[in-house]
C-alpha positions as CSV (number, residue, x, y, z in Angstrom):
1,M,-18.5,-16.1,14.7
2,E,-19.8,-14.5,11.4
3,H,-18.6,-11.1,12.6
4,W,-15.1,-12.5,13.4
5,R,-14.9,-14.1,9.9
6,Q,-15.8,-10.7,8.3
7,Y,-13.2,-9.0,10.5
8,A,-10.5,-11.4,9.6
9,E,-11.5,-11.2,5.9
10,S,-11.3,-7.4,5.9
11,L,-7.9,-7.4,7.6
12,V,-6.4,-10.0,5.3
13,A,-7.8,-8.2,2.2
14,L,-6.4,-4.8,3.3
15,F,-3.0,-6.3,4.1
16,A,-2.9,-8.1,0.8
17,I,-3.8,-5.0,-1.3
18,A,-1.3,-2.8,0.7
19,D,1.4,-5.4,0.1
20,P,4.0,-3.9,2.5
21,I,6.7,-6.4,1.4
22,G,6.1,-5.6,-2.2
23,A,6.7,-1.9,-1.4
24,V,10.2,-2.6,-0.1
25,P,12.1,-2.6,-3.4
26,I,10.4,0.6,-4.5
27,F,11.2,2.2,-1.2
28,M,14.8,1.2,-1.4
29,T,15.1,2.6,-5.0
30,L,13.5,5.9,-4.2
31,T,15.5,6.4,-1.0
32,E,18.8,5.1,-2.4
33,H,20.6,8.5,-2.0
34,H,19.0,9.3,1.3
35,S,20.7,9.1,4.7
36,P,19.6,6.4,7.2
37,A,17.9,9.1,9.3
38,D,16.0,10.4,6.3
39,R,14.9,6.9,5.3
40,K,13.6,6.4,8.9
41,H,11.7,9.7,8.6
42,I,10.2,8.7,5.2
43,A,9.1,5.4,6.6
44,N,7.4,7.1,9.6
45,V,5.6,9.6,7.4
46,T,4.6,7.0,4.9
47,A,3.0,4.8,7.5
48,L,1.2,7.7,9.1
49,A,-0.2,8.9,5.8
50,V,-1.4,5.3,5.0
51,A,-3.2,5.2,8.4
52,I,-4.8,8.6,7.9
53,V,-6.0,7.9,4.3
54,L,-7.4,4.5,5.0
55,A,-9.0,5.4,8.3
56,A,-10.6,8.5,6.7
57,S,-12.0,6.4,4.0
58,V,-14.0,4.5,6.6
59,F,-15.9,7.6,7.6
60,V,-16.4,9.2,4.1
61,A,-17.7,6.0,2.5
62,E,-21.4,6.7,2.9
63,P,-21.3,10.5,2.2
64,V,-19.3,9.9,-1.0
65,L,-21.6,7.2,-2.3
66,R,-24.7,9.3,-1.5
67,F,-23.2,12.4,-3.1
68,F,-22.5,10.7,-6.4
69,G,-25.7,8.6,-6.2
70,V,-23.8,5.4,-6.6
71,D,-25.4,2.2,-5.5
72,V,-23.1,0.1,-3.3
73,A,-23.7,-2.9,-5.4
74,A,-22.4,-1.1,-8.5
75,F,-19.4,0.1,-6.4
76,R,-18.7,-3.4,-5.3
77,V,-18.5,-4.6,-8.9
78,A,-16.4,-1.6,-9.9
79,G,-14.1,-2.1,-6.9
80,G,-13.8,-5.8,-7.6
81,I,-12.8,-5.2,-11.2
82,L,-10.1,-2.7,-10.0
83,I,-8.8,-5.1,-7.4
84,M,-8.8,-7.9,-9.9
85,L,-6.6,-5.8,-12.3
86,M,-4.2,-5.1,-9.4
87,A,-4.2,-8.8,-8.4
88,L,-3.4,-9.9,-11.9
89,G,-0.4,-7.5,-11.8
90,M,0.7,-8.9,-8.5
91,L,0.5,-12.4,-9.9
92,E,3.0,-11.3,-12.6
93,A,5.0,-9.6,-9.9
94,A,4.5,-6.3,-11.8
95,P,1.9,-4.0,-10.3
96,R,-0.2,-2.3,-13.0
97,R,-0.7,1.4,-13.7
98,T,-3.8,1.4,-11.5
99,Q,-1.3,1.5,-8.6
100,R,1.3,3.8,-9.9
101,T,2.5,5.1,-13.3
102,P,6.0,5.4,-14.7
103,E,5.5,9.2,-14.8
104,E,4.8,9.3,-11.0
105,M,7.8,7.2,-10.3
106,A,10.1,9.4,-12.4
107,E,8.8,12.5,-10.8
108,A,9.3,11.0,-7.3
109,E,13.0,10.5,-8.0
110,L,13.3,14.3,-8.3
111,K,11.4,15.0,-5.0
112,A,12.9,15.5,-1.7
113,E,9.8,14.4,0.1
114,I,8.4,11.2,-1.3
115,A,6.7,9.7,1.7
116,V,3.2,10.8,0.9
117,V,3.4,10.7,-2.9
118,P,4.0,8.2,-4.4
119,L,4.9,5.9,-1.5
120,A,1.7,6.3,0.6
121,I,-0.5,7.4,-2.3
122,P,-1.0,5.7,-4.7
123,L,1.6,2.9,-4.1
124,I,0.2,1.6,-0.8
125,A,-3.1,3.4,0.0
126,G,-4.1,3.6,-3.6
127,P,-7.5,3.4,-5.4
128,G,-7.8,-0.4,-4.7
129,A,-7.1,-0.1,-1.0
130,I,-9.5,2.9,-0.6
131,S,-12.2,1.1,-2.6
132,T,-11.8,-2.0,-0.3
133,V,-12.2,0.1,2.8
134,I,-15.3,1.9,1.5
135,I,-16.9,-1.5,0.6
136,Y,-16.2,-2.9,4.1
137,A,-17.3,0.3,5.8
138,H,-20.6,0.1,4.0
139,Q,-21.1,-3.4,5.5
140,S,-20.4,-2.2,9.0
141,A,-23.6,-2.5,11.0
142,T,-22.5,-1.2,14.4
143,W,-19.9,1.1,15.8
144,S,-17.9,-1.9,16.9
145,D,-17.7,-2.9,13.3
146,T,-16.5,0.5,12.3
147,L,-13.9,0.7,15.1
148,Y,-12.6,-2.7,14.1
149,L,-12.2,-1.6,10.5
150,V,-10.3,1.5,11.7
151,G,-8.1,-0.8,13.8
152,A,-7.5,-2.9,10.7
153,C,-6.4,0.2,8.8
154,V,-4.0,1.1,11.7
155,L,-2.6,-2.5,11.8
156,V,-1.9,-2.4,8.0
157,A,-0.1,1.0,8.5
158,I,1.9,-0.5,11.3
159,S,2.9,-3.4,9.0
160,V,4.0,-0.9,6.4
161,W,6.1,0.9,9.0
162,I,7.8,-2.3,10.1
163,A,8.4,-3.4,6.5
164,L,9.9,0.0,5.4
165,R,12.0,0.4,8.6
166,A,13.3,-3.1,8.1
167,A,13.7,-2.8,4.3
168,D,17.4,-3.7,4.2
169,P,17.1,-6.9,6.2
170,I,13.9,-7.9,4.4
171,R,15.6,-7.4,1.0
172,G,18.7,-9.3,2.2
173,V,16.8,-12.3,3.5
174,L,14.1,-12.6,0.8
175,G,15.9,-11.2,-2.1
176,A,14.0,-10.2,-5.3
177,T,12.7,-13.7,-5.8
178,G,11.4,-14.0,-2.3
179,I,9.6,-10.7,-2.5
180,N,8.1,-11.7,-5.8
181,V,6.8,-15.0,-4.3
182,V,5.2,-13.1,-1.4
183,T,3.6,-10.6,-3.8
184,R,2.2,-13.4,-5.9
185,L,0.7,-15.2,-2.9
186,L,-1.0,-12.0,-1.9
187,G,-2.2,-11.6,-5.5
188,V,-3.9,-15.0,-5.2
189,I,-5.7,-13.8,-2.0
190,L,-6.7,-10.5,-3.7
191,T,-8.1,-12.4,-6.7
192,A,-10.5,-14.3,-4.4
193,V,-11.5,-11.0,-2.7
194,A,-12.1,-9.4,-6.1
195,V,-14.3,-12.3,-7.2
196,E,-16.3,-12.1,-4.0
197,F,-16.9,-8.4,-4.5
198,I,-17.9,-8.8,-8.1
199,T,-20.3,-11.7,-7.6
200,S,-22.0,-10.2,-4.5
201,G,-22.4,-6.9,-6.4
202,L,-23.9,-8.6,-9.4
203,A,-26.2,-10.7,-7.2
204,R,-27.7,-7.4,-5.9
205,L,-27.8,-5.7,-9.3
206,L,-29.2,-8.8,-11.1
207,P,-31.2,-10.8,-8.5
208,G,-32.7,-12.9,-11.3
209,L,-29.2,-14.0,-12.3
210,A,-28.5,-15.1,-8.7
211,L,-31.8,-17.0,-8.5
212,A,-31.0,-18.8,-11.7
213,H,-28.0,-20.5,-10.0
214,L,-29.8,-21.7,-6.9
């Protein structure tokens, strides 16, 4: 049962941080002058890029941490802080510069191919999502855990594909207010995930602090 709880937690966290619904207005803005066929192609490539980036992060987690000599506890704290900043931005319905910058958005408007940058990276599969995958990958004790995490990455990519392909209906049904409400709800979930990452990391870095609260 504990494994299933962790599986569900990782899937919900990844979905919340990817925020496919929140990406809809930006997708529509960047593809405003594209044909319907081009928009479908961009949605397909974006979802594929998200799947590749997140799934690859599962397998490079350990080598990256070992290469830089970073303790996973410290990485959990750093990742938690980054996710907290993004969550606060989502609660304001205004994602922060950790997710994308005005310069990247302005440059994207001039590009013919925007699926990979900035839609997939850093808008959806950005530093926060990659950090989350790396943290959960480090917790994977068996190959089944790893395969589930890869599956969660693929499910998130599929949700991105569905959201972008159905961007017009979603925008029509939810409107700007509805999309903001969904983004804020996901921001609340991300805040809880960030707190869990930070506290568990601090408990390992400062075991005396953890014992003091028992």
